[in-house]
N, C-alpha and C positions, 0 to 999 in steps of 0.2 A: 504493500500500500504506500509505504514511504517513497519507494522508487517511482511509483506512478505519479504521486503528488509532485515530486521533484521534477519529473519529466514534463508535467504540464506547466509547472512554474517556469521551467527553462524555456519552453516554447513560448509562453506569454512574454517572457523577458526578451526573447529574440524578436517576436512580433513587434514589441514596443520599440526595439532598436531599429528594425527595418522601417517602421513607420516614421521614426524620427529622421532617419536618413532620407526617406522618400519625401518627407514634408519640408526638409531644410531648403531645398532648391526647387520645390514643386512648381511655383508660378513661372520661374525662369525656364525650367526644363520644358514645361508645357508650351510656353511661348516659342522656344527654340524648335521643339519637335513639330509644332504646327507649321511654323515658317519653313522648316526644312522639307517636310513632306509635301506641303502645298506648292513648293517651288519645284521639287524634283519629280513628284509623281505625275503631274500633268505632262511635263516635258518628256518623261520616260514613256508614258502611254503614247504620246504623239509620235515619238521617234520610232518605237518598236512597231506601231501600227503602220507607219510609212514603210518600214522594212518589210513587213509582211506583205504589203501591197506590191512592193518591188519583187519579192520572191514569187508571188502569185503570177505576176506578169511574165517573169522569166520562165515559169512553168507552163504558161499558156492557159491558166485557170482564172476565171473570174469569180468562182464560188467554190468553197471547200466543203466537201461532204464526206460521209463515211466511205463512200465508194472510191474517192480519189485521195483520201487522207494519207494512206500508206505511200502511194507514189509521190505525193507532194513532199512528205517528210524525208524521203530518200534523195531528193534533188540536192546537188551540192550547194546551190545558193540558199536553199531552205536551211540546210545544216549550218551554213555560215551565219545566216540571220539569227537562228536560234542560239548559236554559241555566243554571238555578240550580245544578244539581249540578256542571256543568263549572266554573262560576265559583267555587263554594265550594272545589272541589278545587284550582284554580289558586291561590287565595288561601292555602290551607293549605300548598301547596308553596312559595309565595313566602316565607311566614313561616319555614318550615324552611330554605330556602336562605339567608335573611337571617341566621339564627342560625349556620349553618355558615360563612358569610362572616365573621361577627363573630369566631368562634373562631380562624379561620386568619389574619385580620388581626392578632389579638392575638399569634398565633404568630410573625408577622413581626417583632414587637417583643419577642419572647422572653417572652411571658406565658402562663401556664397558667390556663385558666378552668374552674371547676367547673360541673356541669350547670346550676345556677341562674344562675350568672354568664353562661352562654351565652344563656339565655333573656333576661336583662336586657340583654345586649349586642346581641342580635338585634332586640329590640323597636324601638329607634330607627331601625334600618336599614329594617325592614319598614314602619314608620310614615312614613318619609321619602317613600316612593312616593306615599302619599296626600296628604301635605303639599305635595309638588311637583306633584301632579295630572298625573303622567306615568305612563300605564298600559302603555306598550309593554314594559317589562321582564317583565310578566306573561306575555305571549305567548312570549318567549324562554325563560322558566322552564318553561312548559308543554312547549315543544318539546324542551328539554334532558331533562326528566324523562321525557317520552314516549320519547325515544331510549334512555335508560338502562334503562327498564323495559319495553321493547317485548316481550320474551319473557314477562314476568310478565303483561302485559296480554293477550297472545295466549293464554296458558295459561288465564286466567280466562274470556275470551270463548269459548274452545272448550269450556267446561264449563257455561255458563249458557244455558238455553233462553230464547227461540228463536234467540239469536244464534249458538249453536253450529252450528245447521243452516246458517246463512249462511256461517260460517267454513269448514265442511266443503265447501260448494259452491265457495267462493272458492279454497280450496287444491286442489280437484280440477281447476280450469281453468288452463291455462298463462297466460292473460291475468291471472287472479287472482294467481297466484304472482309474475308479473312486476310487477304493481301494487304488491305488498307490498315487493318489492325496490326499486322506484323510490321508494316512500315512505321507506324507510330511507336510501337515497342522498340524497334531498332533505333529510331531517332532518340528516344528517351535513354536507352542503354548507351548510346554513343555520346550524347551531349552532356548528360548529368555528371559522370565522373570527370569530364573535362571542363567543368564549370569554371574553374579558377585558372585555366591555362593562359588566357589572355592577360590576366593580372600578373602572373609570374613572368610572362613574356615582356610586358611593358614595364612593370614596376621593378622587378628584379633584374631585368635585362638578360634573362636566361635564353638559351637556344630553345627553339620550338620543341624539340624532342625532350629536353629536360623539363620544360614547362608542362608538357603533357604528363610526364611521370610524376612531377611534384603535385600536380592537381589530383591525379589518381590516388596518390599516397594520402593527401589531405582528406580526400573524400572517404577513403577506406577507414581512416581514423575516426571520422566524425559523421558517418552517414546517418546515424540515428538522430543527430541534431539537424542535419541538412535536409533530409527528405521531408519531415513533417512541415517545416517552415516553407520549403519550396512548394509543396502541395497546397498548403493553406493560402499562400499569397496568390498563386495562379488560379486556383479554384474560386477563391474569393472575388478576384477581379472579374472573372468570366461570369460568375453568378450574379454579381451586382449589375453588370452591363446587360445580361439576359433579362433580368427583372426590369431594368430601365426600358429596354426595347419593347417589352410587352405592355408596360404602362403607357408608353408613347403611342403604341399601336391602338390600344383601347381608346385613348383620347382622340386619336385621328379618326377612328371609326365613329365616335360620337359626333365629332364636328362634321364629318362627311355626311352622316345621316341627317343632320340638321340643315346643312348648307347646300347639298347637291340634290338634283332631281333624282327620283327613285330609280329610273332606268340607267343612270350613270354611276350609282353609288358603288357597285362592285368594281367597275373599271377604274374609277378614281382611287378607291381605297387600295386596290392591288398595286397600282403604280406608286402611290404614297408609301405603302409598306415596303416595297422594294427599295425605295430611296432611304427610308428610315433604317432598314436593315443594313444597307451599305454604310451609312453614316455611323451607326452604332458599332459595326464591325471595324471600321476605320479607327474609331476612338478606342475600341477594345485592344486592337493591335498596338496602338500608341501607348496605352497604359501598361500593357504587358511588357513592352520594351523598356519603359521607364521603371516599372516595378521590379523586373528581373535584374536590371542593371544595379538598382539600389540594393536589392537582396544579395547579389553576388559580391558587391563591394563590401557590404556589411559583414557577410560571412567570412570573406577573405581576411579582412582586417581583424575581425573578432577571433578567428580560429588560428590564423598564422602570425600576424604581426603583433597582436595584443592578447595572445592566448592566456597569458598569466597575469594581466594587469587589469586596470579599471575598465569598466564597460565604456567603450570609447564614444558611445553615442550620448552619454550623460553630460550635461553642463556644457554644451557646445558654445564656444565663443566664435563669433562669425565676423568676417570682414570681406570686403569686395575688392576685386582687381579693378583698378580705375581705367576706364576707357571713356573718352569724351562723349557727351550726350549727342553732339552733332554726328559723330561717327556712327553711333548706335542707330540714330534715327535715319541717317542716309542709307545705311546697309539694310535696315528693316524695310524702308520705303522701296528700295530697288527690288528686294526679294518679293515683297507683296505685289509690286507692279508687274514683275515677270510672271508670277503665279496667276494674277488676275487676267493678264493679257492672254496667256495660253488657255486658261479655262474658258474665257469669253470667246476666243477664236474657235475652240472645239464645239461650244454650244451654238454660237451664232452662225458660223460659216459651215457647220457640219464637220464630221470627222471621217477619216477612212475606216474607222470602226462604226459602221452605221447600224440602224435598228435591225437589219437583216442578219447581223451577227450576234445580236443580243437577246433574241427570243426565237421560239420555234416557228411561229406563224405570224406574219405581219398583216396588218389590215389597211387596205386602201379604200378611201371614200371615192366612189365612182362619180366623176364629174363634180367633185366636191361632195358634200353630203346632200345628194340630190333628192332624198325623200324629206329632208328638213327645210330645204330652200331651193329656188330655181337653179337648175344645173349650170355649171360653168360661170357662176357669178361670184362676186366677192362675198355675198351672203352665204353661199354654199360652202366657200372655203372657210369662212369664220365658223360655220356650224361644224365642219370637219375638225377644226382645231378644238372646239368646245367638246366634241364627242370623242376626243382622244384617239383619232385615227393616226396610224403611223405615217401614211402617205395620203395625198390627195391626187387623184388623176384628173387631168384637164386636157382639152383638145385645142390645138392652135392652127391657125391658117392666116392668110394675108387679107387685109382690106385692099381696096383699089389703089390706095396711095402707099402700099407696101408697109403698113404698120402691122406687126404681129398681134393678132387679137385672139381671145379665148372664146371659141364657139364650136360646137360639135357639128351641127348641120351645115351643109353647103347652102341650102335654101332657108330663108328666114321665116317662112310662113308658119311653122309650128310654134316657135318661141316668141315671135314678134308680130305675127299676123300680117307680114309684108311679103308679097310674092316676088322677092328679089334675092339674088345670091349675095353672100358675104363679100365676094371679090368684086361686086359691081358698085359697092358703096365706099365712100371715104370713111376714115376713122371717125371724123366728126359727125357724119351722117349716121354711122352705126351707134354712136354714143347718144344720139337723139331718140333711139328706139327704146320702147318699154319691153324688156324681156323677163319681167317678173309677174305681170298681171295674169298671164296664162296659168301660173302656178297657184296664186291666191292673191286677193286684194292686199294682204299684208305686205307683199313685196312689189306693189305697184311702183313703177319708176326705176326699178333695178336696171342697171346698164350692162352692156357688154364691156368687160375690162380688157386692157392690153396685157400682154405677157409681162411687160416691165412692171406694171402695177401689181400683178400677182406675185412676181418674184420679190418685190420690195416688201409686200405684206408677209409672205411665207418665210422669209429668211429668219432662221432661228426659232421658228414656231412649228413647222411641219415639213416633212420631205415631200417632194413633188415627182409625180410621174407625168411627163409631158408627152402627149401623143401628137405626132406630126401628121396632120391630115394629108392624104395623098392628093396633091394638086397638080400632078404632072411631073414629067422628067426634067424639064428645063426650069428649075426653080432653085433659088439659093436659100430657101427656108431652113434647111438643116444647118447650113453655115451660119445664118443669122441667129438662130436659136442657140447654137453652141457658143457663138461670140458673146451673146447676152448673158448666158450662164457664167462664162469666164469673167466677163466684166463685173458681174455681181459677186464673184468669188463664191459660187455655189455649186461647183463641180461635185463636191462630196454630198450635196443635199438634193441633187436632182438626178433622175434617170430619164432617158428619152426613148420612146417607143414608136414603132411604125409598122405598117403592113408592107413597106417597101424596104428591101435589103439595101438598095442603092442609097436611100436616105441615111441608113445606119452607117454605111461606108463613108458617106460624106461627113457625118458627125465625127467618126473616128479619125479621119484625115486631119481635121482641124483641131480636135480636142480629144486625144486618146483616153484621158482620165474620166470622161463622162461615161457612165454605165449605160448600155443600150439594150433594148428589148425588142425582139421580133414578135409581132402580133401574128399568130398562126391561124390560118383558116381551116386547115385540116391536119389531123394527127398522123402524118406519115413523112418519111424522109429523115435525114440526119442533119437538119438545119441547125441543130444546137451545137454542132461542131464548127460552125462558121466563126472566124476570128472577130467579125464585127458584131457578134451576138453574145452578150453577157448573160442574158436570161431570155426565156420564152414566155410569151403571154398568150394563154390558150383558153378557148371556150371551155367552161367547166364540164360540159357533156362529153368532151373529148379526152378528159384527163383520166389516166389509169395509173395504178401503182407502178407497173412496169415502165411506162413512159417516164414517170418522174425519176425512177431509179436510173434509167439510161441517161437522162439529162444530168442528174447529179454526178454520175460517174465521169461525164464529160466536163464537169466543173461548171455547169450552168444551173441557175435557179429556175423555178417554175412559178409563174403567176397565173391564177385562174380567175376568169370573169364569166358573167356577172352573177355572183353567188348570193342569193337572197332568201333562201328557205332553210330552216333548221336541218332538213335532210341533206341538202346540198353542202351545207357547212360541215356536217359530220363526215360526209363522203370526202371532201377535200382535205380535211384534217387527217383522215385515215390513209389517204393516198400519199400524204407527205408533202403537199405543196408548200411553198415558202411564203406565198403572199395571196391573200384572198381579196379580190376586188369586188366591192359590194355597195349597194345603195343603202344598206343598214349596218353601219359600223358598230353601233352599240349592241345590236343583236349578236353579231359575230363575236364581239369581245366577251359578252356575257356567256355565250355558249362555249367558247373556248376555255374560259376560266372555270366553269363548273357545269356539271351535267344538267342539273335542273334549276340551278340558281338558288342562293341561300334564302331562307325564309325569315330569319331573324337577325338582329344585330350581332349576337354572339356567334351565329353560324357564319356570318361574314368574317368576323374576327378569326375564327378557327380556319376558315378557308385561306385567308391571306397569310396566316402564320404558318400554315403547312406548305 
């Protein structure tokens, strides 16, 4: 009994010491970590995504699926891109780890470091690795961060195509689940005994081999003291953040129920919860990095350097390294500016990692949300944004004065009651027509918009599928559309489709980065191998599972139109299409999220949490 009480007392004392170490520089460490990650993470994502795009282009793929994933991974340029991405990630993690080591080494000597001090203190530690030409600590750093962030990594991989399909298959097999468990066990057995190796390497200036042996020896002597505190700190942080996530999700569900129309509740809540989960996982990763750095430093100094003396965390006297306020504010301002610019650019101008890589099936609002507002109008596009469609599909052609306008029909009689063709009227004459009254009196006076007007509105709000109406061979419509997309810097936010392959060739000649889709009239031929075709757009009645698989193996996505009934929606989902073009985006989203739709608020919460 006495030993048990002493053990619990020792754990409480160590927890108190870890908390004191953690708290000493907490505000400054949090500020540094947020700045560091918000600067490096968006830039890393942008750089590696551009590298993936380059590797896909070199491989001749516009779309990665299970069918072509193996071939893609074996390409030399893919291997090079992956090696560079992994190495860059490990170097960035080593720099972060070095800065955290610096701040908690300072804490051992009763110092407080401000965010800029942390960066300056970590630089020599990070650089010493390269000066001593000892690269082994990078591997340990990667293993430690991999273990700490294993759930975040799994969460991301389960949402990015085509890796999510691999993850689903892996988790569906007992051998796959066992493999993941064994991987976690291996990482634990590999990293925990080496917990203090970096400290020996940096503080004691030992060789890496000696640092590993010294860390293992220290762990063997004190494992009964190390393991309980290590488990409590990590489980505690994860449990607190998990509870926080659930509380925020319930609060979001309540607000959504109050503020959002009934048909949109599940769609809005699902997107909100994905973002909440990502933010909480990001913060959990950050706190785990800080907590484990504080824990390791405390245990190292307590067990090795102060094993026989006073509890070093008691009665800390603190002082700061002096760096001018101007230098701090300038550096922080530059870091925040870089981070904000990269994030804004990715959100507003689109990213090479588009929605087609982040979910299994995307939803395109046909001619805007054409059941909520008159088709191909600004009102229809606004409705598509409000209804959370991933894409809005629009049709473009020329007015008589060569302005690119948004209209499906060649003749205006259906939408405007005028028996003339679009190409016979000037843009000003077209603007004078009422193309909303035919839909309902609520939209009386709605005008035909120009493509430029649509691009300006949609930038940063919704992706666009721009269909080029077939107006003959001798036209520069494809070049003009491509030029306008480039001018608006929206190549990553737009796709262009047509029934004419020559139009798609023209697009690729002037702007190869724009993704193009071939609108197919019949389901035969190997048109999906054409280099000018990034995806095929097919009538839903022609879609089969076999056709989708053949297209995927060739690296092409499949968009199905126009899918408006629950039965068709389920058929397209089962066939494995990548994009459903529909007049009812809310219906599609609700059916894809849940078989019959949640009945109560708590059912919705359980749906999105799962």
